[in-house]
C-alpha positions, 0 to 999 in steps of 0.5 A, a space after each residue: 671527382 670525375 669530370 671535375 665536378 664540384 661537390 654538393 653543398 649541404 647548405 650549412 657551409 660551402 667549400 670556402 667556409 661561408 654559410 648558405 652560399 650556393 655552389 660556385 658562388 664566389 661572393 663573400 659573405 655579407 660583402 665584407 670579405 675579399 672574394 675567395 677564388 677556387 680551382 674549379 678543376 678541369 672543364 671549368 674555366 677560371 673566373 675572369 682575372 684569375 690565372 697566369 694572364 693576370 699575373 697570379 702565381 707568375 710573380 709579375 706585378 698586377 696592373 691596376 684596374 682600368 688599364 685594360 687588356 692591352 695595359 695588362 702587360 707587365 711594365 718594367 719596375 724602373 719605367 713605372 717607378 721613375 717614369 710612369 705608365 704614360 711618360 715620354 722619354 728620349 734623347 735630344 741629339 745633334 745631326 751627327 748623333 751627339 747629345 745636345 746638353 741643356 736642350 729644352 723640351 716642352 710638352 704642349 697639349 692639343 690646344 697649344 697650352 704648355 703642360 711641362 718643360 724640362 732640360 736635357 741631361 748631359 747625355 741628352 736624355 729627357 723625361 716628361 710626364 703628361 697628365 693623361 693618355 692622349 696626343 701631345 706635341 713635343 718641342 725641342 730647342 737649343 742655342 745654335 740649333 733649329 727647333 724640332 717638333 714631334 707629335 706623340 700619342 700616349 696610351 698605356 705604355 711609356 713612349 720613346 721619342 728622340 729629337 734631332 736638332 739641326 744646327 742653325 746658321 747663327 750670326 757673328 761679327 764685330 761692332 767698331 767705330 773708326 776701327 776701334 771696337 765698341 763694347 756694350 753695344 746693343 745688337 738686336 735681330 728682328 725677323 721679316 715680321 718685325 719680331 725680335 728673334 734674339 739680342 745681345 751686347 758686344 764684348 770688350 773687343 766689340 764681338 757679338 754672337 747670335 747663335 740661335 738664329 735660324 737661316 733666313 733674312 733679318 734686320 740687324 740693329 746696333 746702337 751704342 752711347 755716343 754713336 749713331 744707331 745702325 740698321 742693316 739687312 742680313 741673310 743667315 745661311 744654313 752652313 757655318 755661322 754668317 759673319 757680319 761686322 757693323 761700323 758705327 758712326 760717332 754721334 754728332 754733338 752741337 755745343 755753344 754759348 749764349 751771351 748778351 750784347 756785352 759778351 757776358 754768358 747768359 744763365 737760364 736761357 732755354 735752348 731748343 733743338 728742332 730737326 728738319 721736320 720741326 720735331 723737338 729733339 731736345 731742350 737745354 737750360 744754360 748754366 752760369 757759364 751760358 753753355 749748352 750742348 746736344 749729343 747723340 745726334 745723327 747727321 742732318 739739318 737742325 734749327 737751334 732756338 734760344 729764348 729767355 730773352 727775345 728769341 733768336 733762331 739759327 739754322 745749322 747743318 750737322 756733318 760728321 761729329 758736329 762741333 763747337 762754336 754754335 754761339 748766340 747773342 741775346 739781348 734784353 729789350 730796353 725798358 722805359 724809365 719807371 716801367 
């Protein structure tokens, strides 16, 4: 027909077979059938959403309602199927470009809440799915590396965001006592705010490693049974791991025996050890042999108080590993006959 005119409808049936519809009306009868779209010919623009722009006849997958014009672009089937239209993916890499396997990537919202967490694959790739469009924070971390933070904005399409982790200095060393390795020693690093940053225990050879420490200043505390604890200030550099050995002094021990005036061991005598300020360090009740012992003592001045009979106080100074021979003699008070 000339000019692409639409033929008149006689009121009985329109060109789509629906009775009583006016020419050009695409509505389905009674609203219970999908809209039937027609080619209106030259000079008549297609209804909104019809045509190659919407993927009709082009073989492209249609984008769901609400995605908007910008989201109308076809998204790869692999990205949509495995990844989601608003996903975040990328790789976690080291300074030189090598993948950082087992790196942890955390997704945080604008309020600081954790929304997701994943571990990078052996090739460094990771995949996270935010709940909706918006702005998020990614945090990548791995042992021996400084954490990396990135802000990403997710809209209609997947977001690619690589994270590059800088190697942290870390701290290594050996814990020994008199040249002998100390296994199972507890090694704790606290930062300048006093918060524990990382901790570990020494190996059989006394070696320890705190690989996750970022460059900075720390307090290194080391303790082990039978040894006096140690606390030292250390500085971790940005270059190669900092090496710092720790020497523990053996803990001092105070031993002795409580006897009566005849030299016989006294059982059930209570022995109390006080430090220089008068604080109770420990208490011990003697056995049948009258012996007592206090271990894991630091060098310093102490007072031993033995009671259970008229008490006896004996000040002593512990040097080095302490020792034996801190004996006491206690005696019963003479009771009057018939008492």
